[in-house]
C-alpha positions as CSV (number, residue, x, y, z in Angstrom):
1,M,-96.5,255.2,-108.0
2,L,-99.8,253.3,-108.1
3,L,-98.5,251.0,-105.3
4,E,-98.2,254.0,-103.0
5,K,-101.7,255.3,-103.5
6,G,-104.9,254.5,-101.5
7,K,-106.1,254.6,-97.9
8,F,-106.1,251.2,-96.5
9,E,-108.0,250.6,-93.2
10,Q,-109.0,247.5,-91.1
11,I,-112.3,246.0,-92.4
12,N,-115.0,247.4,-90.3
13,E,-117.3,244.3,-89.4
14,S,-120.0,246.5,-88.0
15,F,-120.3,248.4,-91.3
16,L,-120.0,245.1,-93.3
17,Y,-122.8,243.3,-91.6
18,E,-125.1,246.3,-91.0
19,T,-124.8,247.0,-94.7
20,I,-125.5,243.5,-95.8
21,D,-128.5,243.5,-93.5
22,Q,-129.9,246.6,-95.1
23,L,-129.2,245.4,-98.7
24,E,-131.2,242.3,-98.2
25,G,-134.3,244.4,-98.9
26,L,-132.8,245.6,-102.1
27,A,-131.9,242.0,-103.1
28,N,-135.6,241.2,-102.7
29,I,-136.5,244.2,-105.0
30,Q,-134.0,242.8,-107.6
31,K,-135.7,239.4,-107.6
32,K,-139.2,240.8,-107.5
33,Y,-138.8,243.1,-110.5
34,N,-136.2,241.0,-112.3
35,K,-133.4,243.5,-112.2
36,G,-130.2,242.0,-113.0
37,D,-127.7,243.9,-110.9
38,M,-127.5,246.7,-108.3
39,D,-126.3,249.3,-110.8
40,T,-129.6,248.7,-112.9
41,V,-131.7,249.0,-109.8
42,L,-130.1,252.4,-108.7
43,N,-130.0,253.7,-112.3
44,E,-133.6,253.1,-112.7
45,L,-134.5,254.5,-109.3
46,H,-132.6,257.8,-109.9
47,D,-133.9,258.1,-113.6
48,S,-137.4,257.5,-112.4
49,L,-137.4,259.8,-109.5
50,V,-135.7,262.8,-111.7
51,G,-138.1,262.1,-114.5
52,R,-141.2,262.1,-112.1
53,Y,-140.0,265.5,-110.7
54,L,-139.6,267.0,-114.1
55,G,-143.0,265.7,-115.4
56,F,-141.9,262.7,-117.4
57,D,-144.2,259.5,-117.3
58,L,-142.0,256.9,-118.9
59,V,-138.4,255.5,-117.9
60,N,-136.1,253.6,-120.2
61,T,-135.4,250.1,-118.8
62,D,-132.9,249.3,-121.7
63,K,-129.2,250.2,-121.7
64,H,-129.5,252.2,-124.9
65,G,-131.3,255.4,-125.7
66,F,-132.4,258.4,-123.5
67,D,-133.4,257.8,-119.9
68,C,-137.0,259.1,-119.9
69,K,-139.8,259.9,-122.3
70,L,-142.5,262.5,-121.6
71,S,-145.3,260.3,-122.5
72,E,-146.6,257.7,-124.9
73,T,-147.6,260.4,-127.4
74,Q,-145.1,263.1,-126.8
75,D,-141.6,262.6,-128.2
76,I,-139.7,264.6,-125.7
77,F,-136.8,262.9,-124.0
78,L,-134.5,263.3,-121.0
79,E,-130.9,262.5,-120.5
80,S,-130.4,262.0,-116.7
81,K,-127.0,262.4,-115.0
82,V,-126.3,262.0,-111.3
83,A,-123.7,263.5,-108.9
84,S,-123.2,263.1,-105.2
85,L,-123.2,266.1,-102.9
86,S,-119.9,265.0,-101.5
87,S,-118.1,264.7,-104.9
88,K,-115.2,267.0,-105.6
89,S,-117.2,268.5,-108.6
90,W,-120.7,268.3,-109.9
91,S,-120.6,267.3,-113.5
92,A,-122.8,265.6,-116.2
93,T,-120.5,262.9,-117.7
94,F,-121.3,261.4,-121.1
95,N,-119.8,257.9,-121.5
96,D,-119.1,256.3,-125.0
97,T,-121.0,259.0,-126.9
98,T,-121.7,258.5,-130.5
99,Y,-122.2,261.1,-133.2
100,E,-125.9,260.1,-133.4
101,K,-126.5,260.9,-129.7
102,A,-124.2,263.9,-129.6
103,K,-126.2,265.6,-132.6
104,L,-129.4,264.9,-130.9
105,F,-128.5,267.4,-128.0
106,K,-128.9,270.1,-130.7
107,D,-132.5,269.0,-131.0
108,K,-135.3,270.8,-129.0
109,R,-136.9,267.5,-128.0
110,I,-133.8,266.6,-125.9
111,W,-133.6,267.8,-122.3
112,L,-130.5,267.3,-119.9
113,A,-130.8,267.0,-116.1
114,L,-128.0,266.8,-113.7
115,S,-129.3,265.8,-110.2
116,V,-127.3,266.3,-107.0
117,W,-128.0,263.7,-104.2
118,S,-127.2,263.9,-100.5
119,N,-127.6,260.1,-100.3
120,V,-128.7,257.1,-102.2
121,T,-132.4,258.1,-102.1
122,T,-132.5,261.9,-101.6
123,P,-131.9,264.5,-104.4
124,I,-131.4,267.9,-103.2
125,C,-131.6,269.5,-106.6
126,I,-132.2,268.9,-110.3
127,C,-130.3,271.2,-112.8
128,F,-132.2,271.0,-116.0
129,G,-132.4,272.7,-119.4
130,Q,-131.4,272.7,-123.1
131,D,-128.7,274.3,-125.2
132,T,-127.4,273.4,-128.6
133,R,-123.9,274.1,-127.6
134,I,-124.1,271.0,-125.5
135,G,-124.4,269.0,-128.7
136,D,-121.3,270.9,-130.1
137,I,-119.2,269.9,-127.1
138,L,-120.2,266.3,-127.5
139,I,-119.6,266.2,-131.2
140,D,-116.2,267.8,-130.6
141,G,-115.4,265.1,-128.0
142,V,-116.5,262.3,-130.3
143,Q,-114.3,263.6,-133.1
144,K,-111.3,263.9,-130.7
145,H,-111.8,260.2,-129.9
146,K,-112.0,259.2,-133.5
147,D,-108.8,261.1,-134.1
148,G,-107.1,259.0,-131.4
149,K,-106.7,261.9,-129.0
150,T,-108.7,260.2,-126.2
151,V,-109.0,256.7,-124.9
152,R,-112.7,256.6,-124.7
153,S,-115.5,258.8,-126.1
154,T,-116.2,260.5,-122.8
155,Q,-117.1,264.1,-122.2
156,T,-117.8,266.1,-119.1
157,I,-119.9,269.4,-118.6
158,G,-119.8,270.9,-115.2
159,M,-123.0,272.1,-113.4
160,H,-121.5,275.6,-113.0
161,K,-121.3,275.9,-116.8
162,L,-124.8,274.5,-117.3
163,I,-126.2,277.2,-115.1
164,F,-124.1,280.3,-115.6
165,E,-123.3,279.7,-119.3
166,F,-126.2,277.6,-120.8
167,G,-129.0,279.1,-118.6
168,F,-130.2,275.9,-116.8
169,K,-132.6,276.2,-114.0
170,I,-132.4,274.4,-110.7
171,L,-135.4,272.5,-109.5
172,S,-135.6,272.2,-105.7
173,P,-137.7,269.1,-104.6
174,T,-137.8,270.0,-100.9
175,L,-135.6,272.9,-99.9
176,S,-136.4,276.6,-99.9
177,P,-134.2,278.7,-102.2
178,N,-132.1,280.0,-99.3
179,E,-131.6,276.5,-97.9
180,L,-130.5,275.2,-101.3
181,I,-128.3,278.2,-101.9
182,Q,-126.5,277.4,-98.6
183,K,-126.1,273.7,-99.5
184,L,-124.7,274.5,-103.0
185,N,-122.3,277.3,-101.8
186,I,-120.0,274.6,-100.4
187,K,-118.4,274.4,-103.9
188,K,-116.2,277.1,-105.4
189,G,-117.9,279.0,-108.1
190,F,-121.5,278.8,-106.9
191,K,-121.2,282.0,-104.7
192,D,-123.2,283.9,-107.5
193,L,-126.0,281.5,-107.2
194,S,-129.3,283.4,-106.5
195,K,-133.1,282.7,-106.1
196,E,-133.6,283.6,-109.8
197,H,-131.8,280.3,-110.7
198,I,-134.0,278.2,-108.5
199,I,-137.6,276.9,-109.0
200,E,-139.3,275.4,-106.1
201,Y,-141.2,272.1,-106.9
202,K,-144.6,273.5,-105.6
203,N,-144.4,276.1,-108.4
204,F,-143.4,273.6,-111.1
205,N,-145.5,271.2,-113.1
206,S,-143.4,269.8,-115.9
207,I,-140.8,270.9,-118.5
208,L,-143.7,271.9,-120.8
209,D,-144.4,274.7,-118.2
210,Y,-140.8,275.9,-118.2
211,S,-141.4,278.6,-120.7
212,K,-144.2,279.9,-118.6
213,I,-142.1,280.2,-115.5
214,L,-139.3,282.3,-117.1
């Protein structure tokens, strides 16, 4: 029963007031840059940082469309998904997917990134790539929703599938390949991860150089 679920603890006043104290700075950022809510600030922060690592110049500040664009003159786009290192699984979740967006994942102009973060400001890796089968998965999910088989048009693709089935690479912003492998091996299914799957940031300029690296 729902009423029997949950882990209820005494409110920690030290945590409460220390967190409020730290978030005052974020509140000032919201005001300075006219960001309406904290989710907006954090989403733009994460998308901007991931986009920057992958060589994208532009971030989307609107709610609709893809998250980043390569440049003013290059119509190459990035969909950025985020997962926490402490999550039970690392997956790219697509909420409220439409046919239009699903079909675009079969287009070579669209890239997907799933970043794993150790805390709110620190990504430990960025799993990125392309595969037309992603579009097929999303289209199938949209159809199931239209057929009334799901409550929302939401699809999930695990990081393991992206790497080992779809050939995605892993960009490591700061860690060596060995250090990153050790971090990712905490999850079941990543024991086969090797240095061949990982690109160190010092050896990477942008997704346009991706084909040169392979």
